[in-house]
Each structure stands twice: as C-alpha cells, then as structure tokens.
Steps between C-alpha positions, in 0.01 A plus 500: 500500500447716191812649346532881505438690177871576461580127510228425243630773269853362523373150418334636185820687408699179532255296289462760223878545485538121470253487209694770319840344565371155393349663189148391579428866439728628223624849420216710363225266627202657668450336837159431663332805644491580871153354552601164350819485703313592817273198448796273415699596810200541730586857602358849475550685173698766688754234602545398136539864401774544760686190380484598133620850579804357678583297188447809285743687726750218440458548126338162431150627422370788292173635641288741299150625561247336262778301325540260791818349642762342274830322558767756418693454176877494564454595866764709672502331837551711809711371785305298754583474867540157656535491877719213616446308822833545677476163677480326161797701369714395795394136486558490122859603572536190718487681833279450804258790543410680820380848592481725804253782572696778667221756514120487474260774602220719371620856465448824302611495137802727436480760224730333245316166522160674493595660168603163350175335614271792422370503858468781756809566709445376853247229411550192717653203318679185610878548495716186482875453483624153405834330439507200262780244540659231286688235699492740793670787313309824423368499144261796490339749735163661441336806647131464415176692549170311453161666453228305692230647275654332194623190686216410741596269783864607513475591869430138598781335300785328686797635306737296711352198322466639144702795373315812376628464141359150458171575677428800277599330173280198576196689630479839327558506123604844385360686200783749455834580654786749504861390538831685524859383544788692647843448653556625853780479753399294801409714799563374852172306522532338156860404575406345833208298362686383189817433703715718278702820531336838517544674165492176297314543168156333505233440237175662618153432359196715578168344399136604547199296386127568472179304464144624451483591871801733482869481581581157645859543612816703454833335576867584498722197438873506568695203362818345634825630345575336167137416423417516127157502340443316172207608287313246289358598161 
C-alpha cells in the first residue's frame, strides 16, 4: 500500500533534518534542488516542496527564489511538537497500561471545537472520550474529535483494542499543530473519571493537528493531579 503524501513529506523532513544535524549538509550549504530530491526520494516535486517549506518554517532552511535553498546559518530553531504515545509513557514509568472508551459516536461539531479545527460548526465528526490507566489508577482522560476526511478509515477502528492516541500517531503523521496549556479546577465529570475531588487543580492540554487533507483531530487532555510535564531541549 502506497504511503499518503503527508507521510512521504514527513519522511523527507526527517531525513533532511538528519543530514543537517549530522553535518552532512553544513550551515550555508546549498542543498540539491527540488527536482533532484524528488528523484532521490521517489516522490512528486510538490511533496518535496512541502517538506522543505516545513523545514524553512522551523528555521533550518533558507529558501529564496532563484538563489535556491540553503542550510540556515546560525539557525534560530522554533519549538517543535512531539506527540507522545500515552501507553508508552505509562509503561516507561513501570506501570501496567489499560484504557477504557467511555463514549464513542458521530455527532455535530460544537462551535468552540469547530473554530480550533477550522471546520464548519455542525459538521459530523467522530467524538471519543477515553480514560487511560496506570496500574488500574486513572492517569489521563481525553475528549477527542477526529475528522474522517483527514483520517480515512477511522469509523472501522476498534478503539477498545487500540486507543485513539496511539492509532492516530502511528497512522496519520501531522504537518502542523497547535497546542495550549492551562490549569483548571476539576468539574464533576473530570473529578469522577480521575477519581479525585471536584475543584482539584488539573493540568489541561488542548491540541489540534493537521495534515494535507485538513484538520486531523482536536483533543482536550486532563491529567491526574500532581502530573508534571518535562520538556526536552
């Protein structure tokens, strides 16, 4: 089965970034043009263009008309978003992982989520609510909307077997994403699902990702009390 264009573009991004980091292509070097890279990677020139633009947006490449594309000198790197697989996080902490789907249905997109995803209010998307557990204790809850147009086949997935987070990360590479953190007091539902007191302070993450087909998913994650997030350089 041929990989989608978004997956091919991400593969090129990863390889070009590796060449720059490993100094195969040094600061100031002009890299091969799009036509050469398209032949090397066996993809359409438009896919190469998309990949190089993503690296330019990161600050790794300097693209100028007629002058070609060069590795940036003294690049100012922008923050990149890495989406963790929650099962792996829990298992890395030495706990047994499990999850439970507490809600799954196709329903109209509410206004606030429609704005985040750039989709029309009321469009039908898959709405999933999931609790992730470590050693049987609630670790994280997610309230997720998935767009079938950007994640084909989602309607036939058995999310009792594989959780939505892991299925999306493994099958639909994203090209860009928005992320926001906040602190909220647990409402009655959050408190019940996380087995804590209503009003307890929780770390909340809102994340939306896109590929070349549009918005893939928008999710609200609520973490168990006391959870801390460590950023890697």
